[in-house]
KOLDREN-640604 format. One record per atom (N, C-alpha, C): residue number from 0; atom name; x negated, y negated, z. Coordinates in Angstrom, 2 decimals. Example, Ala and Ser with C-alpha at 12.3 -4.5 7.8 and 13.67 -1.06 7.14 Angstrom:
{node 0 N {-13.19 5.69 7.80}},
{node 0 CA {-12.30 4.50 7.80}},
{node 0 C {-13.20 3.30 7.80}},
{node 1 N {-12.85 2.25 7.08}},
{node 1 CA {-13.67 1.06 7.14}},
{node 1 C {-12.90 -0.03 7.87}},
END
This chain:
{node 0 N {11.24 -40.63 19.15}},
{node 0 CA {11.38 -40.13 18.05}},
{node 0 C {12.25 -39.00 17.96}},
{node 1 N {13.42 -39.37 16.94}},
{node 1 CA {14.26 -38.27 16.77}},
{node 1 C {14.04 -37.31 15.54}},
{node 2 N {14.28 -36.18 16.06}},
{node 2 CA {13.67 -35.30 14.83}},
{node 2 C {13.53 -35.95 13.50}},
{node 3 N {12.28 -35.31 13.28}},
{node 3 CA {12.20 -35.70 11.11}},
{node 3 C {11.98 -34.46 11.15}},
{node 4 N {13.39 -33.91 9.83}},
{node 4 CA {13.59 -32.81 9.77}},
{node 4 C {13.09 -32.60 8.10}},
{node 5 N {12.34 -31.78 6.98}},
{node 5 CA {12.09 -32.02 6.04}},
{node 5 C {12.79 -30.70 5.33}},
{node 6 N {12.71 -30.48 4.09}},
{node 6 CA {12.64 -28.99 3.28}},
{node 6 C {11.31 -28.88 2.89}},
{node 7 N {10.42 -27.66 3.67}},
{node 7 CA {9.09 -27.62 3.55}},
{node 7 C {8.88 -27.27 1.89}},
{node 8 N {9.88 -26.25 1.15}},
{node 8 CA {9.59 -26.42 0.01}},
{node 8 C {9.42 -27.20 -0.68}},
{node 9 N {10.76 -27.95 -0.81}},
{node 9 CA {10.80 -29.15 -1.56}},
{node 9 C {10.15 -30.56 -1.57}},
{node 10 N {9.14 -30.37 -0.29}},
{node 10 CA {8.81 -31.35 0.00}},
{node 10 C {7.05 -31.16 -0.56}},
{node 11 N {6.60 -29.91 -0.77}},
{node 11 CA {5.40 -29.51 -1.51}},
{node 11 C {5.38 -29.58 -2.81}},
{node 12 N {6.80 -29.15 -3.00}},
{node 12 CA {7.13 -29.17 -4.72}},
{node 12 C {6.87 -30.36 -5.06}},
{node 13 N {7.71 -31.29 -4.82}},
{node 13 CA {7.92 -32.68 -5.13}},
{node 13 C {6.32 -33.23 -4.94}},
{node 14 N {5.49 -32.68 -4.09}},
{node 14 CA {4.17 -33.60 -3.69}},
{node 14 C {4.03 -34.57 -2.87}},
{node 15 N {5.36 -34.43 -1.99}},
{node 15 CA {5.71 -35.93 -1.21}},
{node 15 C {4.61 -36.08 -0.18}},
{node 16 N {4.85 -37.22 0.31}},
{node 16 CA {3.52 -37.38 1.53}},
{node 16 C {4.53 -38.58 2.30}},
{node 17 N {4.40 -38.20 3.23}},
{node 17 CA {5.04 -39.11 4.59}},
{node 17 C {3.91 -39.68 5.54}},
{node 18 N {3.96 -40.82 6.66}},
{node 18 CA {3.34 -40.99 7.49}},
{node 18 C {3.80 -41.77 8.27}},
{node 19 N {3.33 -41.92 9.74}},
{node 19 CA {4.08 -42.91 10.42}},
{node 19 C {3.16 -42.38 12.05}},
{node 20 N {3.83 -43.28 13.28}},
{node 20 CA {3.28 -43.14 14.32}},
{node 20 C {4.28 -42.40 14.95}},
{node 21 N {3.77 -41.67 16.20}},
{node 21 CA {5.00 -41.08 17.18}},
{node 21 C {4.16 -41.37 18.80}},
{node 22 N {5.33 -42.05 19.57}},
{node 22 CA {5.04 -41.98 20.87}},
{node 22 C {4.55 -40.68 21.44}},
{node 23 N {3.73 -40.67 22.37}},
{node 23 CA {3.17 -39.57 23.35}},
{node 23 C {4.46 -38.82 24.37}},
{node 24 N {4.91 -39.92 24.41}},
{node 24 CA {6.37 -39.60 25.38}},
{node 24 C {7.58 -39.01 24.73}},
{node 25 N {7.21 -38.89 23.48}},
{node 25 CA {8.44 -38.30 22.59}},
{node 25 C {7.93 -36.59 22.32}},
{node 26 N {6.68 -36.26 22.63}},
{node 26 CA {6.08 -34.98 22.52}},
{node 26 C {6.26 -34.53 23.79}},
{node 27 N {7.05 -33.87 24.38}},
{node 27 CA {7.00 -33.06 25.59}},
{node 27 C {5.80 -32.50 26.28}},
{node 28 N {5.66 -31.28 25.61}},
{node 28 CA {4.78 -30.48 25.66}},
{node 28 C {2.72 -31.35 25.54}},
{node 29 N {3.20 -32.26 24.70}},
{node 29 CA {1.85 -33.05 24.91}},
{node 29 C {1.88 -33.98 26.30}},
{node 30 N {3.11 -34.91 26.21}},
{node 30 CA {2.98 -35.84 27.08}},
{node 30 C {2.75 -34.68 28.79}},
{node 31 N {3.04 -33.71 29.27}},
{node 31 CA {2.75 -32.84 30.18}},
{node 31 C {1.37 -32.89 30.25}},
{node 32 N {0.20 -32.85 29.35}},
{node 32 CA {-0.96 -32.52 29.27}},
{node 32 C {-1.23 -33.60 29.47}},
{node 33 N {-0.79 -35.00 29.31}},
{node 33 CA {-1.63 -36.48 29.18}},
{node 33 C {-1.33 -37.73 30.38}},
{node 34 N {-1.94 -38.34 30.14}},
{node 34 CA {-1.72 -38.97 31.52}},
{node 34 C {-1.75 -40.63 31.39}},
{node 35 N {-1.47 -40.75 30.08}},
{node 35 CA {-1.10 -42.38 29.53}},
{node 35 C {0.29 -42.15 28.83}},
{node 36 N {1.28 -42.38 29.01}},
{node 36 CA {2.67 -41.85 28.13}},
{node 36 C {2.81 -43.17 27.18}},
{node 37 N {2.35 -44.17 27.36}},
{node 37 CA {2.20 -45.68 26.47}},
{node 37 C {1.71 -45.34 25.06}},
{node 38 N {0.52 -44.77 24.88}},
{node 38 CA {-0.29 -44.23 23.62}},
{node 38 C {0.89 -43.53 22.45}},
{node 39 N {-0.02 -43.50 21.36}},
{node 39 CA {0.71 -42.89 20.02}},
{node 39 C {-0.51 -42.61 19.62}},
{node 40 N {0.49 -41.84 18.32}},
{node 40 CA {-0.63 -40.91 17.53}},
{node 40 C {-0.22 -41.15 16.14}},
{node 41 N {-1.06 -41.36 15.34}},
{node 41 CA {-1.07 -41.52 13.86}},
{node 41 C {-1.00 -40.11 12.98}},
{node 42 N {-0.05 -40.05 12.25}},
{node 42 CA {0.10 -38.64 11.51}},
{node 42 C {0.81 -38.66 9.79}},
{node 43 N {-0.42 -37.90 9.54}},
{node 43 CA {0.26 -37.89 7.74}},
{node 43 C {1.01 -36.70 7.25}},
{node 44 N {1.15 -36.40 6.24}},
{node 44 CA {1.74 -34.98 6.08}},
{node 44 C {1.89 -34.92 4.11}},
{node 45 N {1.01 -34.42 3.80}},
{node 45 CA {0.95 -34.75 2.36}},
{node 45 C {1.21 -32.81 1.74}},
{node 46 N {2.32 -32.88 0.46}},
{node 46 CA {2.52 -31.54 -0.14}},
{node 46 C {2.03 -31.25 -1.10}},
{node 47 N {1.99 -30.08 -1.29}},
{node 47 CA {1.45 -29.89 -2.75}},
{node 47 C {1.11 -28.30 -2.93}},
{node 48 N {0.47 -27.77 -3.35}},
{node 48 CA {0.24 -26.27 -3.88}},
{node 48 C {-0.74 -26.25 -3.38}},
{node 49 N {-1.65 -24.39 -3.12}},
{node 49 CA {-2.68 -23.97 -3.14}},
{node 49 C {-3.78 -23.72 -4.48}},
{node 50 N {-4.31 -23.40 -4.89}},
{node 50 CA {-5.07 -22.69 -5.98}},
{node 50 C {-4.49 -21.79 -6.26}},
{node 51 N {-3.81 -21.19 -5.60}},
{node 51 CA {-2.76 -19.63 -5.83}},
{node 51 C {-1.54 -19.93 -6.11}},
{node 52 N {-0.86 -21.58 -6.57}},
{node 52 CA {0.12 -21.86 -6.63}},
{node 52 C {0.93 -21.60 -5.12}},
{node 53 N {0.53 -21.23 -4.16}},
{node 53 CA {1.00 -21.45 -2.86}},
{node 53 C {1.84 -22.43 -2.24}},
{node 54 N {3.09 -22.88 -1.85}},
{node 54 CA {3.31 -24.31 -1.41}},
{node 54 C {2.09 -24.45 -0.23}},
{node 55 N {1.90 -25.71 0.34}},
{node 55 CA {1.18 -26.06 1.44}},
{node 55 C {1.37 -27.37 1.73}},
{node 56 N {1.10 -27.71 2.87}},
{node 56 CA {1.19 -29.30 3.66}},
{node 56 C {-0.19 -29.62 4.35}},
{node 57 N {-0.32 -30.30 4.27}},
{node 57 CA {-1.90 -30.91 4.61}},
{node 57 C {-1.31 -31.73 5.57}},
{node 58 N {-1.75 -31.43 7.23}},
{node 58 CA {-1.61 -32.50 8.54}},
{node 58 C {-2.57 -33.04 9.25}},
{node 59 N {-2.42 -34.49 8.83}},
{node 59 CA {-3.39 -34.85 9.92}},
{node 59 C {-2.87 -35.66 11.18}},
{node 60 N {-3.53 -35.58 12.18}},
{node 60 CA {-2.81 -36.53 13.23}},
{node 60 C {-4.30 -37.02 13.94}},
{node 61 N {-4.36 -38.33 14.40}},
{node 61 CA {-4.96 -39.14 15.12}},
{node 61 C {-4.87 -39.89 16.04}},
{node 62 N {-5.61 -39.97 17.10}},
{node 62 CA {-5.04 -41.07 18.38}},
{node 62 C {-6.06 -40.51 19.28}},
{node 63 N {-5.60 -41.25 20.58}},
{node 63 CA {-6.21 -40.87 21.89}},
{node 63 C {-5.53 -40.57 22.55}},
{node 64 N {-5.77 -39.49 23.77}},
{node 64 CA {-5.01 -39.39 24.75}},
{node 64 C {-5.92 -39.47 26.18}},
{node 65 N {-5.41 -39.86 27.37}},
{node 65 CA {-6.19 -39.55 28.30}},
{node 65 C {-5.38 -38.36 29.13}},
{node 66 N {-6.77 -37.45 29.29}},
{node 66 CA {-6.06 -36.43 30.03}},
{node 66 C {-6.88 -36.21 31.61}},
{node 67 N {-6.23 -35.31 32.23}},
{node 67 CA {-7.30 -35.07 33.75}},
{node 67 C {-8.42 -34.35 33.45}},
{node 68 N {-9.78 -34.97 33.88}},
{node 68 CA {-10.56 -34.45 33.77}},
{node 68 C {-10.75 -33.28 35.26}},
{node 69 N {-10.97 -31.94 34.52}},
{node 69 CA {-10.98 -30.60 35.62}},
{node 69 C {-11.86 -30.89 36.35}},
{node 70 N {-12.98 -32.33 36.40}},
{node 70 CA {-13.96 -31.56 37.20}},
{node 70 C {-14.02 -32.17 38.21}},
{node 71 N {-13.64 -33.75 38.03}},
{node 71 CA {-12.88 -35.25 39.08}},
{node 71 C {-12.11 -35.32 39.15}},
{node 72 N {-10.99 -35.01 38.57}},
{node 72 CA {-9.64 -35.41 38.42}},
{node 72 C {-9.03 -36.45 38.56}},
{node 73 N {-9.78 -37.38 37.37}},
{node 73 CA {-9.59 -38.57 37.00}},
{node 73 C {-9.43 -38.35 35.49}},
{node 74 N {-8.93 -39.68 34.75}},
{node 74 CA {-8.52 -39.70 33.68}},
{node 74 C {-9.66 -39.95 32.62}},
{node 75 N {-9.73 -38.48 31.64}},
{node 75 CA {-10.87 -38.36 30.81}},
{node 75 C {-10.00 -38.90 29.05}},
{node 76 N {-10.66 -40.07 28.50}},
{node 76 CA {-10.47 -40.23 27.29}},
{node 76 C {-10.45 -39.27 26.04}},
{node 77 N {-9.91 -38.39 25.56}},
{node 77 CA {-10.07 -37.57 24.37}},
{node 77 C {-9.49 -38.05 23.12}},
{node 78 N {-10.39 -38.38 22.43}},
{node 78 CA {-9.80 -38.60 20.77}},
{node 78 C {-9.39 -37.61 19.91}},
{node 79 N {-8.09 -37.41 19.53}},
{node 79 CA {-8.01 -36.67 18.53}},
{node 79 C {-8.05 -36.87 17.14}},
{node 80 N {-8.52 -36.13 16.30}},
{node 80 CA {-8.61 -35.97 14.81}},
{node 80 C {-8.54 -35.01 14.20}},
{node 81 N {-7.97 -34.36 14.07}},
{node 81 CA {-7.35 -33.20 13.68}},
{node 81 C {-6.58 -33.22 12.10}},
{node 82 N {-6.94 -32.24 10.98}},
{node 82 CA {-6.77 -32.23 9.75}},
{node 82 C {-6.61 -30.57 9.44}},
{node 83 N {-5.51 -30.13 9.58}},
{node 83 CA {-4.96 -28.92 8.65}},
{node 83 C {-4.31 -28.02 7.57}},
{node 84 N {-4.58 -27.04 7.04}},
{node 84 CA {-3.40 -27.05 5.53}},
{node 84 C {-2.80 -25.75 6.23}},
{node 85 N {-1.69 -26.17 5.33}},
{node 85 CA {-0.83 -25.01 6.27}},
{node 85 C {0.03 -24.37 4.75}},
{node 86 N {-0.16 -23.19 4.84}},
{node 86 CA {0.19 -22.36 3.26}},
{node 86 C {1.70 -22.06 3.78}},
{node 87 N {2.44 -22.23 2.98}},
{node 87 CA {4.49 -21.64 3.50}},
{node 87 C {4.49 -20.70 2.55}},
{node 88 N {4.99 -19.60 3.30}},
{node 88 CA {5.34 -18.32 3.44}},
{node 88 C {6.64 -18.38 3.39}},
{node 89 N {7.80 -17.51 2.73}},
{node 89 CA {9.29 -17.50 2.73}},
{node 89 C {9.23 -16.95 3.95}},
{node 90 N {8.45 -15.87 4.68}},
{node 90 CA {9.24 -15.18 5.65}},
{node 90 C {7.88 -14.27 6.16}},
{node 91 N {7.95 -13.18 7.32}},
{node 91 CA {6.45 -12.97 8.14}},
{node 91 C {5.97 -12.15 7.34}},
{node 92 N {6.63 -11.18 6.35}},
{node 92 CA {5.36 -10.43 5.42}},
{node 92 C {4.92 -11.28 4.56}},
{node 93 N {5.93 -11.74 3.97}},
{node 93 CA {5.29 -12.48 2.92}},
{node 93 C {3.57 -13.71 3.56}},
{node 94 N {4.22 -14.13 4.76}},
{node 94 CA {3.04 -14.66 5.65}},
{node 94 C {1.88 -13.68 5.70}},
{node 95 N {2.13 -12.41 6.07}},
{node 95 CA {1.11 -11.80 6.15}},
{node 95 C {0.27 -11.30 4.67}},
{node 96 N {0.99 -11.49 3.63}},
{node 96 CA {0.60 -11.04 2.51}},
{node 96 C {-0.34 -11.78 1.89}},
{node 97 N {-0.25 -13.03 2.07}},
{node 97 CA {-0.84 -14.33 1.85}},
{node 97 C {-1.99 -14.57 2.81}},
{node 98 N {-1.82 -14.62 4.03}},
{node 98 CA {-2.66 -14.50 4.87}},
{node 98 C {-3.98 -13.63 4.42}},
{node 99 N {-4.10 -12.34 4.27}},
{node 99 CA {-4.38 -11.36 3.57}},
{node 99 C {-5.44 -11.66 2.56}},
{node 100 N {-4.76 -12.39 1.71}},
{node 100 CA {-4.95 -12.31 0.21}},
{node 100 C {-6.28 -14.19 0.29}},
{node 101 N {-5.99 -14.33 0.92}},
{node 101 CA {-6.55 -15.73 1.35}},
{node 101 C {-8.06 -15.45 2.07}},
{node 102 N {-7.49 -14.64 2.84}},
{node 102 CA {-9.08 -13.94 4.01}},
{node 102 C {-9.99 -15.41 4.06}},
{node 103 N {-9.16 -16.56 4.50}},
{node 103 CA {-9.78 -17.96 4.86}},
{node 103 C {-9.29 -18.41 6.49}},
{node 104 N {-10.10 -18.58 7.33}},
{node 104 CA {-9.91 -19.16 8.54}},
{node 104 C {-9.56 -20.19 8.89}},
{node 105 N {-10.02 -21.05 7.76}},
{node 105 CA {-9.40 -22.88 7.91}},
{node 105 C {-8.26 -22.80 7.49}},
{node 106 N {-7.21 -22.20 7.10}},
{node 106 CA {-6.33 -21.89 6.45}},
{node 106 C {-5.29 -21.68 7.25}},
{node 107 N {-4.56 -21.70 7.73}},
{node 107 CA {-3.17 -21.38 8.58}},
{node 107 C {-2.03 -20.92 7.64}},
{node 108 N {-1.11 -19.83 7.93}},
{node 108 CA {-0.49 -19.71 6.79}},
{node 108 C {0.84 -19.57 7.91}},
{node 109 N {2.47 -20.53 7.66}},
{node 109 CA {3.06 -20.39 8.72}},
{node 109 C {4.60 -19.89 7.79}},
{node 110 N {5.28 -19.57 8.15}},
{node 110 CA {6.92 -19.47 7.81}},
{node 110 C {7.52 -20.55 7.73}},
{node 111 N {8.04 -20.98 6.36}},
{node 111 CA {8.41 -22.19 5.55}},
{node 111 C {10.05 -22.00 5.96}},
{node 112 N {10.34 -23.31 6.28}},
{node 112 CA {11.84 -23.56 6.33}},
{node 112 C {12.30 -24.54 5.19}},
{node 113 N {13.60 -24.53 5.37}},
{node 113 CA {14.11 -25.74 4.62}},
{node 113 C {14.78 -27.25 5.50}},
{node 114 N {14.39 -26.60 7.44}},
{node 114 CA {14.78 -27.69 8.05}},
{node 114 C {13.67 -27.78 8.93}},
{node 115 N {12.41 -27.60 8.68}},
{node 115 CA {10.96 -27.91 9.31}},
{node 115 C {10.87 -28.98 9.77}},
{node 116 N {11.04 -29.30 11.24}},
{node 116 CA {10.67 -30.18 11.85}},
{node 116 C {9.27 -30.24 12.22}},
{node 117 N {9.51 -31.74 11.43}},
{node 117 CA {7.76 -32.29 11.43}},
{node 117 C {7.38 -32.73 12.63}},
{node 118 N {8.52 -33.15 13.64}},
{node 118 CA {7.83 -33.48 14.90}},
{node 118 C {7.05 -32.54 15.86}},
{node 119 N {7.60 -31.32 15.52}},
{node 119 CA {7.11 -30.29 16.71}},
{node 119 C {5.93 -30.01 15.89}},
{node 120 N {5.61 -30.21 14.40}},
{node 120 CA {4.63 -29.97 13.42}},
{node 120 C {3.08 -30.82 13.92}},
{node 121 N {4.11 -32.07 14.04}},
{node 121 CA {2.85 -33.04 14.57}},
{node 121 C {2.24 -32.69 16.13}},
{node 122 N {3.33 -31.98 16.96}},
{node 122 CA {2.66 -32.01 18.00}},
{node 122 C {1.98 -30.73 18.63}},
{node 123 N {2.28 -29.37 17.62}},
{node 123 CA {1.73 -28.63 17.60}},
{node 123 C {0.23 -28.84 17.15}},
{node 124 N {-0.06 -29.43 16.12}},
{node 124 CA {-1.63 -29.87 16.02}},
{node 124 C {-1.94 -30.70 16.62}},
{node 125 N {-1.74 -31.56 17.36}},
{node 125 CA {-2.31 -32.56 18.27}},
{node 125 C {-2.43 -31.45 19.46}},
{node 126 N {-1.81 -30.28 20.11}},
{node 126 CA {-2.17 -29.91 20.98}},
{node 126 C {-3.28 -28.60 21.04}},
{node 127 N {-3.43 -28.08 19.58}},
{node 127 CA {-4.19 -27.07 19.28}},
{node 127 C {-5.77 -27.84 19.43}},
{node 128 N {-5.82 -29.55 19.28}},
{node 128 CA {-7.21 -29.95 18.97}},
{node 128 C {-7.57 -30.27 20.42}},
{node 129 N {-6.93 -29.89 21.61}},
{node 129 CA {-7.03 -30.23 22.78}},
{node 129 C {-7.65 -29.17 23.28}},
{node 130 N {-8.97 -29.94 24.30}},
{node 130 CA {-9.72 -28.85 25.29}},
{node 130 C {-8.97 -27.58 25.84}},
{node 131 N {-9.28 -26.79 26.27}},
{node 131 CA {-8.53 -25.94 27.26}},
{node 131 C {-8.94 -26.38 28.81}},
{node 132 N {-9.95 -27.25 29.31}},
{node 132 CA {-10.57 -27.48 30.52}},
{node 132 C {-11.01 -28.55 30.05}},
{node 133 N {-10.64 -29.84 30.12}},
{node 133 CA {-10.99 -31.33 29.69}},
{node 133 C {-12.16 -31.58 31.07}},
{node 134 N {-13.47 -32.13 30.41}},
{node 134 CA {-14.07 -32.20 31.73}},
{node 134 C {-15.02 -33.81 30.86}},
{node 135 N {-15.49 -34.44 31.72}},
{node 135 CA {-16.15 -35.69 31.32}},
{node 135 C {-17.89 -34.96 31.14}},
{node 136 N {-18.58 -35.68 30.17}},
{node 136 CA {-19.98 -35.40 30.01}},
{node 136 C {-20.58 -35.53 31.59}},
{node 137 N {-20.39 -36.30 31.98}},
{node 137 CA {-20.66 -37.24 33.59}},
{node 137 C {-19.68 -37.94 33.98}},
{node 138 N {-19.14 -37.19 35.01}},
{node 138 CA {-18.16 -37.82 35.99}},
{node 138 C {-18.44 -39.50 36.57}},
{node 139 N {-17.44 -40.22 36.37}},
{node 139 CA {-17.72 -42.15 36.89}},
{node 139 C {-18.09 -41.82 38.23}},
{node 140 N {-17.21 -41.36 38.85}},
{node 140 CA {-17.74 -41.12 40.51}},
{node 140 C {-18.09 -40.36 41.20}},
{node 141 N {-18.96 -39.76 40.60}},
{node 141 CA {-20.35 -38.62 41.17}},
{node 141 C {-21.10 -39.24 41.55}},
{node 142 N {-21.88 -39.91 41.59}},
{node 142 CA {-23.21 -40.59 41.89}},
{node 142 C {-23.27 -40.38 43.43}},
{node 143 N {-22.52 -40.36 43.97}},
{node 143 CA {-22.81 -39.79 45.64}},
{node 143 C {-22.66 -38.56 45.99}},
{node 144 N {-21.99 -37.84 45.24}},
{node 144 CA {-21.99 -36.63 45.08}},
{node 144 C {-23.42 -35.71 44.57}},
{node 145 N {-23.75 -36.65 43.60}},
{node 145 CA {-24.96 -36.00 42.94}},
{node 145 C {-25.98 -36.19 43.72}},
{node 146 N {-26.01 -37.33 44.34}},
{node 146 CA {-26.82 -37.75 45.25}},
{node 146 C {-27.35 -36.77 46.50}},
{node 147 N {-26.38 -36.59 47.14}},
{node 147 CA {-25.97 -35.78 48.35}},
{node 147 C {-26.58 -34.11 47.53}},
{node 148 N {-26.54 -33.88 46.17}},
{node 148 CA {-26.70 -32.56 46.01}},
{node 148 C {-28.00 -32.24 45.98}},
{node 149 N {-28.67 -33.69 45.28}},
{node 149 CA {-30.25 -33.75 45.14}},
{node 149 C {-30.85 -33.64 46.42}},
{node 150 N {-30.30 -34.39 47.15}},
{node 150 CA {-31.72 -34.47 48.28}},
{node 150 C {-31.86 -33.26 49.04}},
{node 151 N {-32.79 -33.07 49.39}},
{node 151 CA {-33.04 -31.63 50.18}},
{node 151 C {-32.58 -31.64 51.28}},
{node 152 N {-32.11 -30.59 51.81}},
{node 152 CA {-31.65 -30.21 53.03}},
{node 152 C {-32.26 -29.51 53.94}},
{node 153 N {-32.70 -30.06 55.47}},
{node 153 CA {-34.11 -29.05 55.76}},
{node 153 C {-33.44 -27.94 55.95}},
{node 154 N {-34.20 -26.75 55.47}},
{node 154 CA {-34.03 -25.45 55.81}},
{node 154 C {-34.05 -24.95 57.06}},
{node 155 N {-33.42 -24.03 57.82}},
{node 155 CA {-32.90 -23.42 58.99}},
{node 155 C {-34.84 -22.30 59.02}},
{node 156 N {-35.11 -22.21 57.85}},
{node 156 CA {-36.54 -21.98 58.08}},
{node 156 C {-37.85 -22.97 58.94}},
{node 157 N {-37.38 -23.75 57.96}},
{node 157 CA {-38.53 -24.78 58.40}},
{node 157 C {-38.56 -24.95 60.03}},
{node 158 N {-36.93 -25.42 60.74}},
{node 158 CA {-36.86 -25.50 62.21}},
{node 158 C {-37.47 -24.03 62.66}},
{node 159 N {-37.25 -22.71 62.13}},
{node 159 CA {-38.04 -21.61 62.86}},
{node 159 C {-39.50 -21.87 62.70}},
{node 160 N {-39.81 -22.17 61.82}},
{node 160 CA {-41.29 -22.24 61.07}},
{node 160 C {-41.93 -23.34 62.56}},
{node 161 N {-41.37 -24.34 62.92}},
{node 161 CA {-41.93 -25.14 64.00}},
{node 161 C {-42.01 -25.10 65.59}},
{node 162 N {-40.81 -24.20 65.64}},
{node 162 CA {-40.79 -23.31 67.11}},
{node 162 C {-41.69 -22.20 67.22}},
{node 163 N {-42.33 -21.64 66.18}},
{node 163 CA {-43.47 -20.99 66.06}},
{node 163 C {-45.12 -21.62 66.18}},
{node 164 N {-45.13 -22.50 66.08}},
{node 164 CA {-46.90 -23.07 66.41}},
{node 164 C {-46.29 -23.49 67.97}},
END
């Protein structure tokens, strides 16, 4: 997928909506975390304004990626279902003012642009939803390891106890 660039302020002002699919292979940072390149993510972007009149974008990303389980080093399917509200500011100072005014951790304030790369926004949203250390609840090939861990090993003190008698 080539870069999909919008004027974020105009997109919000006109309450535009776009959606589509993007291949994980086209998202280099996410592809580096994933072990299934043929997969894709579905995304949607809606423009609008918040209750105070600030331009905002609502971004949602969904799909499945396979990550490497950090316990057994086999692929782990992880479902991404993320939605975020991004309030747009004109610059960093304005972003800090809006952030302080909103005082809401569920809303992110970003510096908007007339050349906002939506592909980067999609990739950021997907990456933020990934776990830091992905792990299976129960690893698939750990039956032998678990049985060995649960098997009672003879204590060296039992051997000494036998010698004492």
